[in-house]
OpenMM code with the backbone's topology and positions (N, CA, C; nanometers):
from openmm import Vec3, app, unit

residues = "MET SER ARG ARG PRO GLU GLN ALA LEU ILE MET SER ALA ASN ALA LEU LEU ASP GLY GLU VAL VAL TYR TYR THR PRO SER GLY ALA TRP SER SER HIS LEU ALA GLU ALA LEU VAL ALA GLY SER GLU LYS GLU ALA ASP LEU LEU ALA SER ALA ARG GLU ALA VAL LEU ALA ALA GLY ALA VAL VAL GLU PRO GLU LEU LEU PRO VAL GLY ILE ASP PRO ALA GLY ASN LEU ILE PRO SER HIS TYR ARG GLU LYS ILE ARG ALA LEU GLY PRO THR ILE ARG PRO ASP LEU GLY PRO GLN ALA ALA GLY GLU ASN ALA HIS VAL SER LEU".split()
positions = [
    Vec3(0.0406, -0.1088, 0.0096),
    Vec3(0.0099, 0.0121, 0.0048),
    Vec3(0.0993, 0.1220, -0.0116),
    Vec3(0.1705, 0.1297, 0.0816),
    Vec3(0.2641, 0.2455, 0.0762),
    Vec3(0.2355, 0.3709, 0.1066),
    Vec3(0.0795, 0.3892, 0.2089),
    Vec3(0.0350, 0.5139, 0.2272),
    Vec3(-0.0453, 0.4948, 0.3274),
    Vec3(-0.0492, 0.5304, 0.4373),
    Vec3(-0.1286, 0.5701, 0.5430),
    Vec3(-0.2934, 0.5836, 0.5165),
    Vec3(-0.3774, 0.4817, 0.5538),
    Vec3(-0.5170, 0.4772, 0.4943),
    Vec3(-0.6170, 0.5968, 0.5365),
    Vec3(-0.6518, 0.6805, 0.5104),
    Vec3(-0.7480, 0.7966, 0.5986),
    Vec3(-0.8256, 0.7234, 0.6734),
    Vec3(-0.8959, 0.6062, 0.6607),
    Vec3(-0.9914, 0.5292, 0.7099),
    Vec3(-0.9373, 0.3952, 0.7138),
    Vec3(-0.9718, 0.2694, 0.8080),
    Vec3(-0.9515, 0.1865, 0.8343),
    Vec3(-1.0200, 0.1065, 0.7000),
    Vec3(-0.9397, -0.0409, 0.7082),
    Vec3(-0.9716, -0.1129, 0.5578),
    Vec3(-0.9945, -0.2537, 0.6038),
    Vec3(-1.0941, -0.3344, 0.5007),
    Vec3(-1.1228, -0.4428, 0.5471),
    Vec3(-1.1015, -0.4959, 0.3529),
    Vec3(-1.1153, -0.6216, 0.4056),
    Vec3(-1.0979, -0.7215, 0.2646),
    Vec3(-1.2263, -0.7434, 0.2246),
    Vec3(-1.2995, -0.7489, 0.1040),
    Vec3(-1.4332, -0.8148, 0.0926),
    Vec3(-1.4263, -0.8939, -0.0544),
    Vec3(-1.4822, -0.9971, -0.0616),
    Vec3(-1.5054, -1.0712, -0.1652),
    Vec3(-1.6080, -1.1241, -0.2124),
    Vec3(-1.6422, -1.1994, -0.3014),
    Vec3(-1.7400, -1.2905, -0.3102),
    Vec3(-1.7075, -1.4753, -0.3465),
    Vec3(-1.7565, -1.5344, -0.2552),
    Vec3(-1.7447, -1.6605, -0.2412),
    Vec3(-1.7033, -1.7366, -0.3998),
    Vec3(-1.6479, -1.8113, -0.4013),
    Vec3(-1.6624, -1.8742, -0.5772),
    Vec3(-1.7647, -1.9804, -0.5841),
    Vec3(-1.7892, -2.0503, -0.4726),
    Vec3(-1.8985, -2.1433, -0.5331),
    Vec3(-2.0384, -2.0748, -0.5106),
    Vec3(-2.0978, -2.0082, -0.3953),
    Vec3(-2.1996, -1.9545, -0.4173),
    Vec3(-2.2455, -1.7933, -0.4228),
    Vec3(-2.1073, -1.7076, -0.4416),
    Vec3(-2.1691, -1.5848, -0.4666),
    Vec3(-2.1737, -1.5007, -0.3514),
    Vec3(-2.1667, -1.5688, -0.2245),
    Vec3(-2.1987, -1.4981, -0.1243),
    Vec3(-2.1043, -1.3895, -0.0810),
    Vec3(-2.1324, -1.2835, -0.0599),
    Vec3(-2.0436, -1.1543, -0.0227),
    Vec3(-1.9600, -1.2511, 0.1269),
    Vec3(-1.8475, -1.1820, 0.1216),
    Vec3(-1.7534, -1.2481, 0.2299),
    Vec3(-1.6217, -1.1536, 0.2526),
    Vec3(-1.6071, -1.1727, 0.4054),
    Vec3(-1.5213, -1.0948, 0.4516),
    Vec3(-1.4214, -1.1153, 0.4963),
    Vec3(-1.3077, -1.1071, 0.5128),
    Vec3(-1.1642, -1.1657, 0.5368),
    Vec3(-1.1402, -1.1666, 0.6896),
    Vec3(-1.1213, -1.2657, 0.7786),
    Vec3(-1.1199, -1.2346, 0.9318),
    Vec3(-0.9872, -1.2692, 0.9911),
    Vec3(-0.9696, -1.2295, 1.0943),
    Vec3(-0.8019, -1.2288, 1.1504),
    Vec3(-0.7463, -1.3487, 1.1716),
    Vec3(-0.8481, -1.4581, 1.1769),
    Vec3(-0.8057, -1.6040, 1.1149),
    Vec3(-0.7245, -1.6184, 1.0100),
    Vec3(-0.7808, -1.5439, 0.8812),
    Vec3(-0.7212, -1.5794, 0.7537),
    Vec3(-0.8454, -1.6923, 0.6714),
    Vec3(-0.9595, -1.6691, 0.7637),
    Vec3(-1.0694, -1.7273, 0.6676),
    Vec3(-1.1958, -1.6446, 0.6422),
    Vec3(-1.2819, -1.6843, 0.5694),
    Vec3(-1.3888, -1.5981, 0.4979),
    Vec3(-1.5065, -1.6374, 0.5862),
    Vec3(-1.5873, -1.4773, 0.6371),
    Vec3(-1.7051, -1.4791, 0.6992),
    Vec3(-1.7887, -1.3964, 0.6169),
    Vec3(-1.9086, -1.4178, 0.6618),
    Vec3(-2.0501, -1.3774, 0.5777),
    Vec3(-2.0823, -1.2645, 0.6444),
    Vec3(-2.0222, -1.2375, 0.7790),
    Vec3(-2.0294, -1.1386, 0.8930),
    Vec3(-1.9302, -0.9969, 0.9109),
    Vec3(-1.9605, -0.9291, 0.8475),
    Vec3(-1.9091, -0.7858, 0.8275),
    Vec3(-1.8368, -0.7597, 0.9895),
    Vec3(-1.9224, -0.8052, 1.0963),
    Vec3(-1.8328, -0.7816, 1.1954),
    Vec3(-1.7317, -0.8576, 1.2674),
    Vec3(-1.6970, -0.9921, 1.1643),
    Vec3(-1.5929, -1.0353, 1.1917),
    Vec3(-1.4924, -1.0308, 1.0985),
    Vec3(-1.4792, -0.9121, 1.0093),
    Vec3(-1.3927, -0.8760, 0.9216),
    Vec3(-1.2715, -0.8079, 1.0135),
    Vec3(-1.1377, -0.8720, 0.9305),
    Vec3(-1.0258, -0.7875, 0.9873),
    Vec3(-1.0266, -0.6768, 0.9309),
    Vec3(-1.0009, -0.5778, 1.0651),
    Vec3(-0.9483, -0.4100, 1.0267),
    Vec3(-0.8115, -0.3659, 1.0605),
    Vec3(-0.7718, -0.3291, 0.9257),
    Vec3(-0.6316, -0.2661, 0.8871),
    Vec3(-0.6313, -0.1032, 0.9534),
    Vec3(-0.5919, -0.1041, 1.0562),
    Vec3(-0.5864, 0.0744, 1.0711),
    Vec3(-0.4868, 0.1533, 1.0509),
    Vec3(-0.3908, 0.0596, 1.0467),
    Vec3(-0.2445, 0.1410, 1.0292),
    Vec3(-0.1755, 0.1397, 0.8888),
    Vec3(-0.0679, 0.1738, 0.8568),
    Vec3(0.0041, 0.1467, 0.7217),
    Vec3(0.0413, 0.0319, 0.7033),
    Vec3(0.1136, -0.0321, 0.8451),
    Vec3(0.1645, -0.1561, 0.8454),
    Vec3(0.0643, -0.2377, 0.8031),
    Vec3(-0.0297, -0.2439, 0.8944),
    Vec3(-0.1593, -0.3258, 0.8690),
    Vec3(-0.2354, -0.3634, 0.7493),
    Vec3(-0.2414, -0.2476, 0.7319),
    Vec3(-0.2873, -0.2212, 0.5652),
    Vec3(-0.1754, -0.2554, 0.4688),
    Vec3(-0.0573, -0.2946, 0.4839),
    Vec3(0.0072, -0.3351, 0.4152),
    Vec3(0.0010, -0.5129, 0.4225),
    Vec3(0.0001, -0.5358, 0.5219),
    Vec3(-0.0247, -0.6936, 0.5704),
    Vec3(-0.1585, -0.7247, 0.5273),
    Vec3(-0.2537, -0.6591, 0.4921),
    Vec3(-0.3795, -0.7072, 0.4233),
    Vec3(-0.3781, -0.6961, 0.2658),
    Vec3(-0.2949, -0.6076, 0.2108),
    Vec3(-0.2324, -0.6040, 0.0500),
    Vec3(-0.1720, -0.7255, 0.0353),
    Vec3(-0.0820, -0.7757, 0.1223),
    Vec3(-0.0510, -0.9125, 0.0859),
    Vec3(-0.0976, -1.0261, 0.1094),
    Vec3(-0.2185, -1.0111, 0.2078),
    Vec3(-0.2841, -1.1284, 0.2068),
    Vec3(-0.3832, -1.1168, 0.1029),
    Vec3(-0.3991, -1.0427, 0.0351),
    Vec3(-0.4847, -0.9937, -0.0803),
    Vec3(-0.3951, -1.0995, -0.2026),
    Vec3(-0.3040, -1.0546, -0.2276),
    Vec3(-0.2242, -1.1603, -0.2829),
    Vec3(-0.2119, -1.2953, -0.2862),
    Vec3(-0.2401, -1.3259, -0.1535),
    Vec3(-0.2311, -1.5088, -0.0962),
    Vec3(-0.3920, -1.5347, -0.1701),
    Vec3(-0.4809, -1.4522, -0.1157),
    Vec3(-0.6031, -1.4776, -0.1680),
    Vec3(-0.6036, -1.5123, -0.2729),
    Vec3(-0.5825, -1.4455, -0.3951),
    Vec3(-0.5853, -1.4829, -0.5242),
    Vec3(-0.5436, -1.5905, -0.5827),
    Vec3(-0.3855, -1.6245, -0.5244),
    Vec3(-0.3670, -1.7224, -0.5742),
    Vec3(-0.4493, -1.8783, -0.5158),
    Vec3(-0.5015, -1.8429, -0.3876),
    Vec3(-0.5392, -1.9588, -0.3772),
    Vec3(-0.6694, -2.0102, -0.4406),
    Vec3(-0.7932, -1.8947, -0.4755),
    Vec3(-0.8860, -1.9209, -0.5759),
    Vec3(-0.9794, -1.9589, -0.4937),
    Vec3(-1.0389, -1.9285, -0.3606),
    Vec3(-1.1197, -1.9793, -0.3392),
    Vec3(-1.2504, -1.8719, -0.3389),
    Vec3(-1.2105, -1.7102, -0.3517),
    Vec3(-1.3022, -1.6035, -0.3508),
    Vec3(-1.2517, -1.5157, -0.5262),
    Vec3(-1.3823, -1.4648, -0.5321),
    Vec3(-1.3458, -1.4077, -0.6516),
    Vec3(-1.3821, -1.2173, -0.6263),
    Vec3(-1.2809, -1.1530, -0.6892),
    Vec3(-1.2397, -0.9988, -0.6791),
    Vec3(-1.2260, -0.9471, -0.5286),
    Vec3(-1.1651, -0.9984, -0.4805),
    Vec3(-1.0781, -0.9518, -0.3239),
    Vec3(-1.0223, -0.8027, -0.3521),
    Vec3(-1.1418, -0.7651, -0.2207),
    Vec3(-1.1272, -0.5772, -0.2758),
    Vec3(-1.0724, -0.5072, -0.1434),
    Vec3(-0.9802, -0.4502, -0.0947),
    Vec3(-0.9589, -0.3921, -0.0124),
    Vec3(-1.0507, -0.2307, -0.0022),
    Vec3(-1.1665, -0.2023, 0.0756),
    Vec3(-1.2162, -0.1015, 0.1052),
    Vec3(-1.2151, -0.0696, 0.2637),
    Vec3(-1.2325, 0.0562, 0.2106),
    Vec3(-1.2383, 0.1543, 0.3378),
    Vec3(-1.3724, 0.1589, 0.4147),
    Vec3(-1.3367, 0.1434, 0.5277),
    Vec3(-1.4911, 0.1416, 0.6394),
    Vec3(-1.4461, 0.2560, 0.7663),
    Vec3(-1.5565, 0.2810, 0.8454),
    Vec3(-1.5716, 0.3368, 0.9284),
    Vec3(-1.6042, 0.2813, 1.0404),
    Vec3(-1.5824, 0.3400, 1.1563),
    Vec3(-1.6128, 0.2523, 1.2654),
    Vec3(-1.6899, 0.3801, 1.3982),
    Vec3(-1.8232, 0.3265, 1.3720),
    Vec3(-1.8844, 0.4086, 1.4780),
    Vec3(-1.8789, 0.3986, 1.6452),
    Vec3(-1.9328, 0.4690, 1.7142),
    Vec3(-1.8995, 0.4865, 1.8635),
    Vec3(-1.9154, 0.3678, 1.9408),
    Vec3(-1.9881, 0.2726, 1.9008),
    Vec3(-2.0250, 0.1501, 1.9203),
    Vec3(-1.9396, 0.0333, 1.8922),
    Vec3(-1.8278, 0.0461, 1.7803),
    Vec3(-1.7454, -0.0664, 1.7218),
    Vec3(-1.7513, -0.1136, 1.6090),
    Vec3(-1.8645, -0.0798, 1.5687),
    Vec3(-1.9496, -0.1176, 1.4045),
    Vec3(-1.8562, -0.0798, 1.3133),
    Vec3(-1.8778, -0.1772, 1.2204),
    Vec3(-1.7909, -0.0945, 1.1314),
    Vec3(-1.9225, -0.0511, 0.9982),
    Vec3(-1.8773, 0.0309, 0.9532),
    Vec3(-1.9475, 0.1095, 0.8421),
    Vec3(-1.9130, 0.1045, 0.7046),
    Vec3(-1.9434, 0.0429, 0.6290),
    Vec3(-1.9057, 0.0166, 0.5070),
    Vec3(-1.9083, 0.2432, 0.4147),
    Vec3(-1.7981, 0.2558, 0.3324),
    Vec3(-1.7758, 0.3888, 0.3193),
    Vec3(-1.8525, 0.4016, 0.2269),
    Vec3(-1.8529, 0.3173, 0.1120),
    Vec3(-1.9371, 0.3477, -0.0244),
    Vec3(-2.0591, 0.2835, -0.0036),
    Vec3(-2.1587, 0.3484, -0.1217),
    Vec3(-2.2843, 0.3144, -0.1008),
    Vec3(-2.2692, 0.1450, -0.1441),
    Vec3(-2.2578, 0.1149, -0.2668),
    Vec3(-2.2125, -0.0062, -0.3063),
    Vec3(-2.1636, -0.1275, -0.2242),
    Vec3(-2.0848, -0.0642, -0.1023),
    Vec3(-2.0375, -0.1882, -0.0157),
    Vec3(-2.1605, -0.1772, 0.0964),
    Vec3(-2.2328, -0.1118, 0.1214),
    Vec3(-2.3309, -0.0685, 0.2292),
    Vec3(-2.4634, -0.1654, 0.1722),
    Vec3(-2.4804, -0.1695, 0.0514),
    Vec3(-2.5832, -0.2591, -0.0012),
    Vec3(-2.5146, -0.3887, -0.0058),
    Vec3(-2.3986, -0.4720, -0.0537),
    Vec3(-2.3336, -0.5707, -0.0246),
    Vec3(-2.3687, -0.6059, 0.1230),
    Vec3(-2.3303, -0.5454, 0.1936),
    Vec3(-2.3248, -0.5654, 0.3341),
    Vec3(-2.5009, -0.6312, 0.3856),
    Vec3(-2.5962, -0.5348, 0.3642),
    Vec3(-2.7458, -0.5328, 0.3784),
    Vec3(-2.8055, -0.6385, 0.2998),
    Vec3(-2.7642, -0.6805, 0.1979),
    Vec3(-2.8238, -0.7670, 0.1044),
    Vec3(-2.9469, -0.7273, -0.0120),
    Vec3(-3.0024, -0.8005, -0.0632),
    Vec3(-3.0732, -0.7325, -0.1459),
    Vec3(-3.1703, -0.6138, -0.1179),
    Vec3(-3.1918, -0.4975, -0.2150),
    Vec3(-3.2732, -0.3595, -0.1837),
    Vec3(-3.3963, -0.3879, -0.1760),
    Vec3(-3.4834, -0.4764, -0.2448),
    Vec3(-3.5635, -0.5144, -0.3095),
    Vec3(-3.6603, -0.5893, -0.2224),
    Vec3(-3.5830, -0.6683, -0.1212),
    Vec3(-3.6327, -0.7678, -0.0465),
    Vec3(-3.5517, -0.8131, 0.0883),
    Vec3(-3.6383, -0.6961, 0.1714),
    Vec3(-3.5435, -0.6646, 0.2910),
    Vec3(-3.6020, -0.7927, 0.3994),
    Vec3(-3.6548, -0.9171, 0.3162),
    Vec3(-3.7098, -1.0230, 0.3919),
    Vec3(-3.5914, -1.1112, 0.3776),
    Vec3(-3.4817, -1.1120, 0.2603),
    Vec3(-3.3625, -1.1940, 0.2438),
    Vec3(-3.2341, -1.1112, 0.3218),
    Vec3(-3.1228, -1.1941, 0.3144),
    Vec3(-3.0030, -1.1497, 0.2692),
    Vec3(-3.0100, -1.1191, 0.4604),
    Vec3(-2.8615, -1.0673, 0.5255),
    Vec3(-2.8269, -1.0112, 0.6659),
    Vec3(-2.9405, -0.9142, 0.7217),
    Vec3(-3.0034, -0.8445, 0.6281),
    Vec3(-3.0968, -0.7628, 0.7061),
    Vec3(-3.2239, -0.8190, 0.7327),
    Vec3(-3.2416, -0.9363, 0.6972),
    Vec3(-3.3877, -1.0004, 0.7393),
    Vec3(-3.3071, -1.0683, 0.8733),
    Vec3(-3.1921, -1.1140, 0.8922),
    Vec3(-3.1663, -1.2181, 1.0205),
    Vec3(-3.1290, -1.0868, 1.1257),
    Vec3(-3.1423, -0.9509, 1.1256),
    Vec3(-3.1231, -0.8301, 1.1936),
    Vec3(-2.9319, -0.7762, 1.1664),
    Vec3(-2.8766, -0.8908, 1.1182),
    Vec3(-2.7349, -0.8466, 1.1011),
    Vec3(-2.7534, -0.7012, 1.0188),
    Vec3(-2.6376, -0.6336, 1.1056),
    Vec3(-2.5841, -0.5124, 1.0487),
    Vec3(-2.6929, -0.4329, 1.0107),
    Vec3(-2.7540, -0.4053, 1.1122),
    Vec3(-2.8661, -0.2840, 1.1211),
    Vec3(-2.8332, -0.1785, 1.1567),
    Vec3(-2.6781, -0.1403, 1.1958),
    Vec3(-2.6722, 0.0022, 1.1972),
    Vec3(-2.5803, 0.0764, 1.0357),
    Vec3(-2.5886, -0.0340, 0.9452),
    Vec3(-2.5432, 0.0012, 0.8320),
    Vec3(-2.7021, 0.0694, 0.7556),
    Vec3(-2.6853, 0.1683, 0.7302),
    Vec3(-2.8096, 0.2441, 0.6753),
    Vec3(-2.7806, 0.3130, 0.5297),
    Vec3(-2.8777, 0.2946, 0.4455),
    Vec3(-2.8564, 0.3490, 0.3020),
    Vec3(-2.9349, 0.4758, 0.3258),
] * unit.nanometer
topology = app.Topology()
chain = topology.addChain("A")
for resn in residues:
    res = topology.addResidue(resn, chain)
    for name in ("N", "CA", "C"):
        topology.addAtom(name, app.Element.getBySymbol(name[0]), res)
């Protein structure tokens, strides 16, 4: 990365087999829960996350892994910075009975 991120970063992708939105966790696994994402808040952590992205690409278990900026609210919840990522975190916009919003997950993320 070689720069200090203005915001914290996470890595998000889509699972190769089912297309589910997943987040890279501190254990090196993938989770469908935004709250479990590994957060890089410093330049060194951002560089490590960028290096992990290269390994993830080589492993081929996910599609399009991207480093994404997130905010952190006073309660410690991750808030995606881009509108696209907010939609990905919540699920379908026309069917609130499906996806993470149906389960009450990520309720702190508002569109």
